[in-house]
C-alpha positions as CSV (number, residue, x, y, z in Angstrom):
1,M,19.1,22.9,-16.7
2,P,15.8,20.6,-16.6
3,K,13.6,22.1,-13.6
4,E,11.4,20.0,-11.2
5,T,8.1,18.9,-13.3
6,A,6.1,17.0,-10.6
7,V,4.0,17.8,-7.4
8,Y,5.2,16.8,-4.2
9,T,2.3,14.2,-3.2
10,H,2.4,14.9,0.5
11,G,3.0,18.7,0.9
12,H,3.8,19.7,4.5
13,H,0.4,19.4,6.8
14,E,0.9,18.6,10.4
15,S,0.2,15.2,9.6
16,V,3.1,14.7,7.3
17,L,5.3,16.7,9.6
18,R,4.3,14.5,12.3
19,S,6.2,11.2,10.2
20,H,9.3,13.3,8.8
21,Q,10.0,14.6,12.6
22,W,10.7,11.2,13.5
23,R,13.2,10.7,11.5
24,T,16.4,10.3,12.4
25,A,20.0,9.2,10.8
26,A,19.8,6.1,13.3
27,N,16.6,4.9,11.6
28,S,16.4,6.1,8.5
29,A,20.7,6.9,7.2
30,A,22.0,4.0,9.3
31,Y,24.0,2.9,5.4
32,L,25.6,5.9,5.2
33,I,26.4,6.9,9.2
34,G,29.8,4.6,8.4
35,E,30.9,7.2,5.6
36,L,31.1,10.3,7.7
37,R,34.4,11.7,9.3
38,P,34.2,14.8,11.7
39,G,35.9,18.1,8.7
40,Q,33.3,16.6,6.1
41,R,31.1,19.1,3.7
42,V,27.7,17.6,3.6
43,L,24.6,18.6,1.4
44,D,21.3,16.6,2.4
45,V,19.0,17.4,-0.3
46,G,15.5,17.4,0.6
47,C,16.2,17.7,4.3
48,G,12.1,18.8,5.0
49,P,12.4,19.4,8.4
50,G,15.5,18.7,9.4
51,T,15.8,16.2,12.0
52,I,17.8,13.7,9.6
53,T,20.3,17.0,8.6
54,A,20.6,18.2,12.5
55,D,21.8,14.7,13.2
56,L,24.1,14.7,10.0
57,A,25.8,18.1,11.5
58,A,26.3,16.5,14.8
59,L,28.0,13.3,13.5
60,V,30.7,15.4,11.0
61,A,31.2,18.5,13.5
62,P,33.6,20.3,13.1
63,G,32.4,20.0,9.0
64,H,29.7,22.1,7.9
65,V,25.9,20.2,6.2
66,T,23.9,22.0,4.2
67,G,20.3,21.3,4.1
68,V,18.3,21.7,0.6
69,D,14.4,21.8,0.0
70,A,12.1,23.3,-2.7
71,N,9.5,24.3,0.0
72,G,11.0,27.5,2.1
73,E,8.7,27.4,4.6
74,V,9.9,23.8,6.1
75,L,12.8,25.2,6.4
76,E,12.4,27.9,8.6
77,Q,11.1,24.6,11.1
78,A,14.5,22.9,10.0
79,A,16.5,26.2,11.2
80,S,14.8,26.2,14.4
81,A,15.3,22.5,15.1
82,A,19.0,22.7,14.6
83,A,19.2,26.3,16.6
84,E,17.2,24.4,20.0
85,R,20.1,21.2,19.2
86,G,22.9,24.4,19.6
87,L,24.1,23.4,15.8
88,K,26.9,26.4,14.1
89,N,27.4,24.1,11.7
90,V,24.5,23.7,9.5
91,E,22.5,25.8,7.4
92,F,19.7,25.4,4.6
93,T,18.4,26.8,1.8
94,T,15.8,26.6,-0.8
95,A,17.1,24.6,-4.1
96,D,15.8,21.9,-7.3
97,V,17.3,19.2,-6.7
98,H,17.5,19.0,-11.0
99,S,19.4,22.2,-11.1
100,L,21.9,22.9,-7.6
101,D,23.3,26.0,-7.5
102,F,26.6,24.8,-6.1
103,P,30.2,24.4,-7.8
104,D,31.1,21.2,-8.7
105,D,33.0,19.0,-6.3
106,S,31.8,21.0,-3.7
107,F,31.0,18.2,-1.1
108,D,32.2,15.3,0.6
109,V,28.8,13.6,1.3
110,V,25.6,14.0,-0.7
111,H,22.4,12.8,0.7
112,A,18.8,12.4,0.0
113,H,16.3,10.6,1.9
114,Q,12.3,9.9,0.8
115,V,13.2,12.6,-2.2
116,L,14.0,10.2,-5.9
117,Q,10.3,9.1,-5.2
118,H,9.3,12.3,-5.6
119,V,11.2,14.4,-8.6
120,G,10.1,14.6,-12.4
121,D,13.2,13.0,-13.3
122,P,15.5,11.3,-10.2
123,V,18.0,10.1,-12.8
124,Q,19.1,14.0,-14.0
125,A,18.3,14.1,-9.7
126,L,21.5,12.0,-9.1
127,R,23.5,13.0,-12.3
128,E,23.2,16.9,-10.1
129,M,24.1,14.9,-6.9
130,R,27.1,13.4,-8.5
131,R,28.0,17.0,-10.1
132,V,28.4,18.5,-6.8
133,C,30.5,16.0,-5.0
134,R,33.8,15.9,-5.2
135,P,36.0,13.1,-6.4
136,G,36.4,10.1,-3.7
137,G,33.1,11.1,-1.7
138,V,29.7,9.7,-1.7
139,V,26.3,9.9,-3.0
140,A,23.6,8.3,-0.7
141,A,19.9,7.7,-1.7
142,R,17.5,5.9,-0.1
143,D,14.0,5.8,-0.7
144,S,10.5,3.5,0.1
145,D,9.0,1.2,-2.1
146,Y,5.2,1.3,-1.8
147,A,4.0,-2.4,-4.1
148,A,6.7,-3.9,-1.5
149,M,4.7,-2.7,1.8
150,A,3.3,-5.1,3.7
151,W,0.7,-5.3,6.6
152,Y,-1.2,-8.0,8.4
153,P,-4.3,-8.4,8.9
154,E,-5.7,-7.9,5.6
155,V,-8.2,-5.1,6.9
156,P,-10.8,-3.9,4.3
157,G,-9.9,-0.7,2.6
158,M,-6.3,-0.9,3.1
159,K,-5.5,-2.5,-0.1
160,E,-7.7,0.5,-1.6
161,W,-5.3,3.2,0.6
162,L,-1.9,1.3,-1.8
163,E,-3.5,1.4,-4.9
164,L,-5.0,5.1,-4.5
165,Y,-1.8,6.4,-3.7
166,R,0.2,4.8,-6.2
167,R,-2.3,6.4,-8.8
168,V,-1.6,10.0,-7.2
169,A,2.0,9.8,-6.5
170,R,2.0,8.7,-10.5
171,G,-0.5,11.2,-11.5
172,N,1.3,14.0,-9.8
173,G,5.0,12.9,-11.7
174,G,6.7,10.6,-9.6
175,E,7.5,7.0,-8.6
176,P,6.0,5.5,-5.6
177,D,8.2,2.4,-6.1
178,A,11.5,4.0,-6.0
179,G,13.2,1.6,-3.9
180,R,13.7,-1.0,-6.4
181,R,14.8,1.3,-8.7
182,V,17.5,3.7,-7.0
183,L,20.2,0.9,-8.1
184,S,19.2,1.4,-12.2
185,W,18.4,4.9,-11.5
186,A,21.9,5.6,-9.6
187,R,23.6,3.6,-13.2
188,Q,22.2,5.1,-15.2
189,A,23.0,8.7,-13.8
190,G,26.8,7.7,-14.3
191,F,27.6,5.8,-10.9
192,T,30.1,2.8,-11.5
193,D,30.6,2.0,-7.7
194,I,27.8,1.5,-6.2
195,T,26.8,-0.5,-2.7
196,P,23.1,-1.5,-2.5
197,T,21.6,-2.7,0.0
198,A,17.9,-2.8,1.7
199,A,16.6,-1.9,4.9
200,S,12.7,-1.2,6.6
201,W,10.8,0.3,9.4
202,C,8.3,-2.0,11.1
203,F,5.2,-1.1,12.9
204,A,4.0,-2.9,15.5
205,T,4.0,-2.3,19.1
206,P,0.7,-0.6,20.2
207,E,2.4,3.1,20.5
208,N,3.9,2.9,17.2
209,R,0.9,1.2,15.0
210,A,-1.2,4.1,17.0
211,W,1.2,6.2,15.9
212,W,1.4,5.4,11.6
213,S,-2.5,4.4,11.6
214,G,-3.2,7.8,13.2
215,L,-1.0,10.3,10.8
216,W,-2.2,7.9,7.6
217,A,-5.5,8.4,8.7
218,D,-5.2,12.1,9.0
219,R,-3.2,12.5,5.8
220,T,-5.7,10.5,4.1
221,T,-8.4,13.3,4.5
222,A,-6.6,16.5,5.8
223,S,-3.3,16.6,4.1
224,V,-2.4,18.3,0.2
225,Y,-2.5,14.6,-0.7
226,A,-6.6,14.2,0.0
227,K,-6.5,17.2,-2.1
228,L,-4.9,16.0,-5.0
229,A,-6.6,12.7,-4.8
230,V,-10.2,14.6,-5.1
231,E,-9.0,17.2,-7.6
232,G,-7.1,14.7,-10.0
233,G,-10.6,12.4,-9.8
234,H,-8.5,9.3,-8.2
235,A,-11.1,9.3,-5.3
236,D,-13.8,11.2,-3.6
237,E,-14.4,12.4,-0.4
238,G,-16.2,9.6,0.7
239,Q,-13.8,7.2,-0.4
240,L,-10.9,8.9,1.2
241,T,-13.3,8.8,4.6
242,A,-13.3,5.1,4.4
243,I,-9.9,4.6,3.8
244,A,-8.9,6.4,7.3
245,D,-11.3,4.6,8.7
246,A,-9.6,1.4,7.5
247,W,-6.1,2.6,8.7
248,R,-7.6,3.0,12.3
249,T,-9.2,0.0,12.5
250,W,-5.9,-1.7,11.2
251,G,-4.5,0.7,13.8
252,E,-6.5,-0.8,17.0
253,D,-5.8,-4.5,16.1
254,P,-3.5,-6.3,18.4
255,D,-2.0,-8.3,15.7
256,G,-1.4,-5.0,13.7
257,W,1.7,-5.3,11.8
258,F,2.9,-2.5,8.9
259,M,6.8,-3.3,6.9
260,V,7.8,-0.4,5.1
261,P,10.5,-1.7,2.5
262,H,13.5,0.8,1.6
263,G,16.1,0.2,-1.3
264,E,19.2,2.2,-0.8
265,V,22.4,3.3,-3.3
266,L,26.0,4.3,-1.6
267,C,28.2,5.5,-4.8
268,R,31.3,6.6,-4.9
269,V,32.5,9.4,-7.1
């Protein structure tokens, strides 16, 4: 079976987890919630620190949720988060989405949030998600689209951030503009009953703007992404510092507004 070939662009620096731990089923998987029922078996692919996974477990209890991620260390945080909520119907294990270690037809729902943009073969990933989903079940995938992100005002350096991120992500074997492609990837993976939708995050209140700009400023200079940008010859440390400063400048502007669009697909098996 194919194996992962892409390098995960973000890594698991605190500035990355600061973003991932904010995610919930409500703000990141609302398109899926209507499909969830008590007693279902759910697979959460690329679960990271497990905040969405824990919400899914609460929604399908007494059903069972399995969260998988390629990184074993982040799964320790996911397990701790679930334990803090007193959830007994969730477990976590490592996995490669290109070759999932589960039998055919194992789950009622298979979910992936912000995963397909980071893998080497998103179509194969969706094929595997389809394989482990039982007939009549649902495969759900949601990914952001960097080229469609929009912000105001046009602070110098922000355009350079977007161009740099897309170069680094593609250099790592991923596709940063995944949101517009998820429907196409699902069709290539063999799905025929697909409901495509779109949704967005918006960061514009003083609190949200400070949080979003701060984590991206820190990510730009201190995370694995920063290391990969320099080692890949995409930017030097001075350029990264300038981009981080641009993020902080944008975040301090009372008119600041940022929109992150997502493409979504609900695929019936």
